[in-house]
C-alpha positions as CSV (number, residue, x, y, z in Angstrom):
1,M,116.2,77.6,-19.2
2,K,113.0,77.9,-21.3
3,E,110.8,77.4,-18.2
4,K,112.7,80.1,-16.4
5,I,112.0,82.6,-19.2
6,E,108.3,81.7,-19.4
7,K,108.1,82.1,-15.6
8,N,109.7,85.5,-15.8
9,W,107.3,86.6,-18.6
10,S,104.3,85.5,-16.5
11,I,105.6,87.6,-13.6
12,I,106.1,90.6,-15.8
13,L,102.7,90.2,-17.3
14,V,101.0,90.0,-13.9
15,F,103.0,93.0,-12.8
16,I,101.9,95.0,-15.8
17,L,98.2,94.0,-15.4
18,G,98.4,95.0,-11.7
19,I,99.7,98.5,-12.6
20,A,96.9,98.8,-15.3
21,L,94.3,97.8,-12.7
22,A,95.7,100.3,-10.2
23,F,95.4,103.1,-12.8
24,Y,91.9,102.1,-13.7
25,V,90.7,102.0,-10.1
26,G,92.6,105.2,-9.3
27,R,90.9,107.0,-12.2
28,G,87.5,106.1,-10.8
29,Y,88.4,107.5,-7.4
30,E,89.9,110.7,-9.0
31,S,86.6,111.3,-10.9
32,K,84.6,111.0,-7.7
33,F,87.0,113.3,-5.9
34,V,86.8,115.9,-8.7
35,Q,83.0,115.8,-8.6
36,K,83.0,116.2,-4.8
37,L,85.5,119.0,-5.0
38,A,83.4,120.9,-7.6
39,Q,80.3,120.5,-5.5
40,E,82.0,121.8,-2.4
41,H,83.4,124.7,-4.4
42,A,79.9,125.7,-5.5
43,Q,78.7,125.5,-1.9
44,L,81.6,127.6,-0.7
45,T,81.1,130.2,-3.4
46,A,77.4,130.5,-2.5
47,L,78.3,130.8,1.2
48,I,80.8,133.6,0.4
49,Q,78.3,135.5,-1.7
50,N,75.6,135.2,1.0
51,T,78.2,136.3,3.6
52,Q,79.2,139.2,1.4
53,K,75.6,140.4,1.2
54,L,75.2,140.2,4.9
55,V,78.5,142.1,5.4
56,V,77.3,144.9,3.1
57,K,74.0,145.0,4.9
58,N,75.0,144.7,8.6
59,G,78.8,144.5,8.8
60,D,81.0,146.9,10.6
61,D,84.0,148.6,8.9
62,N,86.5,146.1,10.2
63,L,84.7,143.2,8.7
64,K,84.2,145.1,5.4
65,N,87.9,145.7,5.3
66,V,88.7,142.0,5.8
67,F,86.5,141.2,2.7
68,R,88.1,144.0,0.7
69,Q,91.6,142.6,1.5
70,L,90.4,139.2,0.3
71,G,89.5,140.8,-3.0
72,Y,85.8,141.2,-2.7
73,N,84.0,144.3,-3.8
74,I,82.4,145.7,-0.7
75,P,80.9,149.2,-1.0
76,A,82.0,151.6,1.8
77,T,78.4,152.5,2.7
78,L,75.0,151.6,1.7
79,A,72.7,154.2,0.2
80,P,70.7,155.7,3.1
81,K,67.2,154.3,3.6
82,E,64.5,156.7,2.8
83,T,62.3,157.3,5.9
84,E,58.8,158.5,5.7
């Protein structure tokens, strides 16, 4: 009977250590995932800002309306260029 109890405790201990190892490894992957996600978010934000500048400069009204619907502040028209 005592051997059976000791065997059960060893199985439980191995199970608990396995779960702890899984959480430890998972946390490392989560950290890398969050760093990658933040990097991609920064790149996407820069891309949107550059696209917004191009839309203001060269975009037609339909494209400007799409950006307005997405919540970006796009002026209706640019100030006319002064010609000499």
